[in-house]
C-alpha positions in Angstrom: -9.8 12.4 10.8 -9.7 8.7 11.9 -8.3 7.6 15.2 -6.3 4.4 15.4 -5.7 2.4 18.6 -2.5 0.4 18.1 -0.4 -2.0 20.1 3.1 -2.1 18.8 5.4 -5.2 18.5 6.9 -4.0 21.8 3.5 -4.1 23.5 3.1 -0.4 23.7 -0.4 1.0 23.4 -0.7 4.2 21.4 -3.3 6.3 19.7 -2.6 7.7 16.3 -4.7 10.0 14.0 -4.9 10.2 10.3 -5.0 13.6 8.6 -7.6 12.4 6.1 -8.6 9.3 4.1 -5.5 7.1 3.6 -4.3 3.6 4.0 -3.9 2.4 7.5 -0.3 1.3 6.6 0.7 5.0 6.1 -0.6 6.0 9.5 1.2 3.1 11.2 4.4 3.7 9.2 4.5 7.4 9.9 3.6 6.8 13.6 6.8 4.8 14.1 5.0 1.6 15.1 7.4 -0.8 13.4 5.3 -1.1 10.2 7.6 -0.6 7.2 5.3 -0.7 4.1 8.3 -1.6 2.0 6.2 -2.2 -1.2 4.4 1.1 -0.8 0.9 -0.5 -0.5 1.1 -2.9 -3.4 0.2 -5.9 -1.3 3.4 -7.6 -2.0 5.7 -7.4 1.0 3.7 -8.3 4.1 5.5 -5.8 6.3 2.3 -4.1 7.3 0.6 -7.3 8.7 -1.7 -6.4 11.6 -4.2 -8.2 13.7 -7.5 -6.3 13.7 -9.6 -6.4 16.9 -12.5 -8.8 16.4 -15.1 -6.1 16.9 -13.6 -4.2 13.9 -12.8 -7.1 11.6 -16.4 -7.4 10.4 -16.6 -3.7 9.5 -13.8 -4.1 6.9 -14.2 -5.1 3.2 -13.3 -8.7 2.5 -9.7 -9.5 1.7 -8.8 -9.4 -2.0 -7.3 -12.5 -3.6 -3.8 -10.8 -3.5 -4.1 -10.0 0.1 -5.3 -13.5 1.0 -2.3 -15.0 -0.9 0.2 -12.7 0.8 -1.3 -13.6 4.3 -1.1 -17.3 3.4 2.6 -16.9 2.5 3.2 -15.1 5.7 1.7 -18.0 7.6 4.9 -20.0 7.0 6.8 -17.5 9.2 4.4 -15.9 11.7 1.0 -16.5 13.2 -1.8 -15.6 10.8 -5.2 -15.2 12.7 -8.7 -15.0 11.3 -8.5 -11.2 11.8 -5.1 -10.8 10.1 -5.0 -8.1 7.5 -2.5 -6.1 5.5 -2.8 -2.5 6.7 -2.1 -1.2 3.2 -5.4 -2.7 2.1 -7.5 -0.9 4.8 -8.6 2.5 3.7 -9.1 4.7 6.8 -12.1 7.1 6.9 -14.3 8.6 9.6 -16.3 5.3 9.7 -13.3 3.5 10.9 -12.3 6.0 13.6 -11.4 4.1 16.7 -10.2 1.0 14.9 -8.0 -1.2 17.1 -5.1 -3.2 15.7 -2.0 -5.0 16.9 1.2 -4.9 14.8 2.0 -8.6 13.9 5.5 -9.9 14.5 8.1 -9.5 11.7 8.2 -12.4 9.3 
């Protein structure tokens, strides 16, 4: 089980837990944090854009080309930070327990 520390778009701090290995997007979506995951994790909608806490960003795999392109497109509408990621591309496991993210504004 992985624990996720999340700040919602409303500024509310919450702790969520996954029930096993799964994409971060699913935990955030199911936890009613405002993340929609409209594309179902296909890296094509950007509704799961999050800002990963800097201390966690280096522990994640690098962005894929598709993820980087989607984040670049989102930059026309919302702030994209160096730690911006699509939650659908972050696979939670015990090694990421405690990861801290902030849900980005809607595009």
